[in-house]
C-alpha positions as CSV (number, residue, x, y, z in Angstrom):
1,M,0.0,0.0,0.0
2,K,1.2,3.5,-0.8
3,L,0.0,6.8,0.7
4,N,-1.7,8.6,-2.2
5,H,-1.7,12.2,-0.8
6,V,-2.2,14.4,2.1
7,N,-4.8,17.2,1.9
8,L,-4.5,20.3,4.0
9,S,-7.5,22.6,4.4
10,V,-6.3,26.2,4.2
11,P,-8.2,29.5,4.1
12,E,-6.3,30.8,1.0
13,V,-5.3,28.1,-1.4
14,E,-3.3,30.4,-3.7
15,V,-1.3,32.0,-0.9
16,T,-0.4,28.6,0.7
17,A,0.4,27.0,-2.7
18,A,2.7,29.9,-3.7
19,F,4.5,29.5,-0.4
20,F,5.2,25.7,-1.0
21,E,6.3,26.5,-4.5
22,E,8.7,29.2,-3.5
23,H,10.2,27.7,-0.4
24,F,9.8,23.9,-0.9
25,G,10.2,23.6,-4.7
26,M,6.8,22.0,-5.1
27,R,4.9,22.5,-8.4
28,R,1.2,22.6,-9.1
29,V,0.0,19.8,-11.4
30,A,-3.7,20.6,-11.2
31,E,-5.9,23.3,-9.6
32,R,-9.3,24.9,-9.5
33,A,-8.9,28.5,-8.5
34,G,-9.4,29.1,-4.8
35,M,-10.7,25.6,-4.2
36,I,-7.9,23.1,-4.7
37,A,-4.2,22.9,-5.7
38,V,-2.6,19.6,-6.3
39,M,1.2,19.8,-5.8
40,L,4.2,17.5,-6.4
41,D,7.7,17.6,-5.2
42,E,10.8,16.0,-6.8
43,S,10.1,12.8,-5.0
44,A,6.5,12.6,-6.3
45,T,5.0,13.4,-2.9
46,V,1.5,14.7,-3.5
47,L,0.2,17.5,-1.3
48,T,-3.2,18.9,-1.9
49,L,-4.4,22.2,-0.5
50,S,-8.1,22.9,-0.4
51,N,-10.9,25.1,0.7
52,F,-14.0,23.4,-0.5
53,Y,-16.3,25.1,2.0
54,K,-14.9,28.6,1.6
55,D,-13.6,28.7,5.2
56,S,-12.0,31.9,6.3
57,E,-9.9,30.1,8.9
58,V,-9.0,26.6,9.9
59,A,-7.8,25.1,13.2
60,Y,-5.6,22.1,13.4
61,P,-5.3,20.1,16.6
62,R,-2.4,21.0,18.8
63,G,0.7,19.0,17.7
64,F,-0.6,18.4,14.1
65,H,2.1,19.2,11.5
66,V,3.6,18.1,8.2
67,G,7.3,17.3,8.0
68,F,9.8,17.6,5.3
69,L,13.1,15.7,5.5
70,Q,16.3,17.1,4.3
71,D,19.5,15.1,3.4
72,S,21.8,16.9,5.8
73,R,22.1,19.1,8.8
74,E,23.5,21.8,6.5
75,E,20.4,21.7,4.4
76,V,18.2,22.1,7.5
77,D,20.3,25.1,8.6
78,A,20.2,26.6,5.1
79,M,16.4,26.1,4.9
80,F,16.1,27.8,8.3
81,V,18.1,30.8,7.1
82,R,15.9,31.2,4.0
83,L,12.7,30.9,5.9
84,Q,13.9,33.2,8.7
85,A,14.8,35.8,6.1
86,A,11.3,35.5,4.6
87,G,9.8,36.0,8.0
88,F,8.5,32.5,8.7
89,A,11.0,30.6,10.9
90,H,11.9,32.0,14.3
91,D,13.2,29.2,16.6
92,R,16.6,28.0,15.5
93,P,17.1,24.3,14.6
94,R,17.8,22.0,17.5
95,T,17.8,18.3,18.4
96,V,14.3,17.0,18.7
97,H,13.2,13.3,18.9
98,G,16.4,12.1,17.3
99,T,16.4,14.7,14.5
100,W,18.0,18.0,13.9
101,G,15.3,20.4,12.8
102,F,12.9,23.2,13.5
103,Y,9.2,24.0,13.3
104,F,7.4,27.1,12.0
105,D,3.9,28.1,10.9
106,A,3.3,28.3,7.1
107,P,0.6,30.4,5.5
108,G,-2.8,28.8,6.1
109,G,-2.2,27.9,9.7
110,V,-0.2,24.8,9.0
111,Q,2.7,23.9,11.3
112,V,5.7,22.6,9.3
113,E,8.7,20.7,10.5
114,V,12.0,20.7,8.5
115,S,14.5,18.1,9.8
116,V,17.1,15.4,9.2
117,F,17.7,12.3,11.2
118,Q,20.7,12.7,13.5
119,G,23.8,11.0,12.1
120,A,22.6,11.5,8.5
121,A,25.3,12.8,6.0
């Protein structure tokens, strides 16, 4: 069995999609303006962003987040610098649950983790 996709409900599909394009290199492969964006990364991970009910805000449970793995600690640190410069990341990378990484809030109220397993190249 293979996970098909993860759907995140967000208030502004366009804003959140643009964020994932700019900062995570994802690309839109299908969309319906303001309602859904289907996105892919270089590993063929599918992320959908939607607002089927025209919600003006969404609330995820505490602790809910999506995680993106990097290949090295240096890549995590570089991603932090880029996201910090863009005004998104605030808390520096640190060791958490056997990984080196950080968390931040992306547009749309989605918490994102960027990390690498400790000991990775």
